[in-house]
N, C-alpha and C positions, 0 to 999 in steps of 0.2 A: 917655749908655745904649744900647746896639745893637736893634734889635724885638726878634733872640734870648735875649739876655738879659732884660729886659722879661718875654716867654715864660715864660723859665723863673723869672724870680722870682712871677708873676704864680699857674704852675703849682704853685708853691712853698706859696703864699696858701692855696689853696686845700688841696690837700690837711690841709695844717693846720688848719684851718676842720674841715674831714669826725674828721680826730684828735680834736679836740677832742671835738665833735660827740657823735663814738659813743662818749667817753670819758664823756661825761655825762649820754646816755644808760645805760649801762652803771648807774652809780652809784646814779642816779637812781630804777631799776626796782630795782635789791638794795636799796641804803640807805634809799628814801626821801627826800626833795625837802629839807624840814631836817637834816636829818643829811650828807646833803652840800657837802661846803662847795668853794668855787671852789680851793684848793689843795689835797684830793683833785681834781677833777679834772682839776687840771693834772700831779699826781704822774699820773699813770690814761695820758694825753697827750704823758708826756715833755717838756711844754712846761712854761715859766715862770711863775710867777703873773701878772706882770708882758704877757706878751702873750696869756692870759683873758682881763685887763683889759681893755686893748686892743682886741682882737677886737671882744670881746663887753659890757662894759663892769657888767653884771651879770647875779648866776647868773638870772633871771628871764629878761631878753635871751638865753642862753641856749635857757632849759626850751621861749619860745613861738618863735624861731627854729629847734629842734628839731622840736617840733609840726607848723609847718608845711611842714618839709622832709618827716616823717615821714605826715605828711597826703598828697601832692601823691605822694613817694614819688619825686622826685627836683627839687635845685635850684633847677628851672625857675622865673619869676616869672607863672605864669601859677594866676589861679584857678582856684576848682574849677568855676565854671558859665563856664567858659572850654573847658575839656575837651574833649576827644576824646568818654569814652564820654557826655558830659555832653549830646551835643551827638547823638550816636544813640537817645539813648533821651527826648528831646521828638521825634528820628526819624518812631520807632519806633511801633508800633500796639499798643493798652494794655495786654496783659499782655506783650510782650516789654519795654515801656518799666517794669513794673515789676520782670522779671528783670532786666531793668539794673544802676536803681538798689541793686537786693540787691546783686546777685554787685560791685559797685561797694563797697560801704556794704563787702562780706566781705576787700574783697581788700585795703579800706584801713583796717580795722581789724584783721585780718593784722600788720599791722604796728603800727598804733600804738593798739590796745587798753592794752597795758602801761604807756605812755605818759599818755593820758587818764588812766587810774588814777592813776598818782604827782598829775596836774595835782588831780581829785575827791577823795582821801583829804585832799589839805593844806589844800582854798578851803574847811575849818574854821575854818583857823586864823593863815592868811593872806589878808593884804584885797590881797593881790596876785591871789595867784594865786584866789583867790575871781572878780575882776576879768578871769583869762582867763579858764574855766571858763566866766564866764555868756556872756565870746563867744563862744567857741566855741558853746556851744548858738545863741545867738542865729545866728550860721554858717550851724550845718546844717540852724535851722530854716528859712533863705531859702531853703536851698539844697530844703529839701521843697517848700516853698511854687510853688517856679519847679515845682516838679517836679506839685504837685499839676496847676498853675496850667495845663500841660501834656498833663495826662492827663483833665481836665475840659474845656479844648478839643476831644477826641475822643467820647468822647464823653458821657453822663450822670456821672454820679456814685451811687453805691448810696444809694438810700433819699434823694437826693436833696441827701446831705449838701453843706455849702461846702466850697468850695478851700480854706478857714481848715482848715475843721475836718480834711478829707482832711491837709491838711502836718500837724497837728500829729497825728496817727495811722499816722502814720511815722516821723515823727520822737521818735515811742512806741519802736514796736514795729523800729526800727531804730537803737533808744539807745545808744553803748559800754556802760553799764550790765546791757542784759537780753548782749547778745550773750557781755563779761567771765562774766560769771554764768552760760550754757551753756554755751561753750565752753572756759575757765578751774576753773571752778570744781564745774562736773555735766558736764560728759568729752563734750561731746558734739564731733567736728567741725568743722572751718569751713563743711565742704559739710553739715555734717544742719541745721545753725539756716540756713545761705544756703534750707534749698531751703523750712522753716518759715515762715521770715520772707515769701514769695513767697506762698507758701498764703497765710499769716496773710492782708496787702497784696490780694493776689486778693480773697479775701472779704472785706474790711472796704473794700474803694473801688473794684468794677467793678462791675456790676447783674448777681445770675445769670447772665440771657441769654450776655452776656457770654463766660465758660466754661462755658455746659451746664449748670449746675448748676439 
């Protein structure tokens, strides 16, 4: 097999994978996880059911990969804490760090909020999705702890709160449930949520002299 034909085959495989993920996203977010079958995803993607099983093996694997892609915004195998926005936030002054981490959360949730709601809502009746949801919370908590540690290295935190408590506060303010409530249910714009979250974290985490209060 020539390099050209190998490249064409790889490109087709990548395109088919993306088509299957797009079909799964549409069905998961409109029908729900439980009501969406592998066959329904295959039909929507224009693929054979066997192709879907060969590519992903299980419906949970499809959702898990879809979450990773939607959170990252691409298919590159780069962890959140290795992303450029994270490095920029860690290197920034305190108030700018908060602005950058809130902006990143707003950008991510604009993509992934509906899908995270699929996982959260199904977690109460599906053991595997309950595990996936807890893993997502743990990953978000770890990111916020690393950011809280970076923030505390630049400035005393408000009222002497610990890095651990600061991470919990950020985890709560920047929770996907909060974003969904205000943006999807209450009709806020993403920019309004971002402004609110930035103000909330600034007031909760930084000492008053930092922002002139």
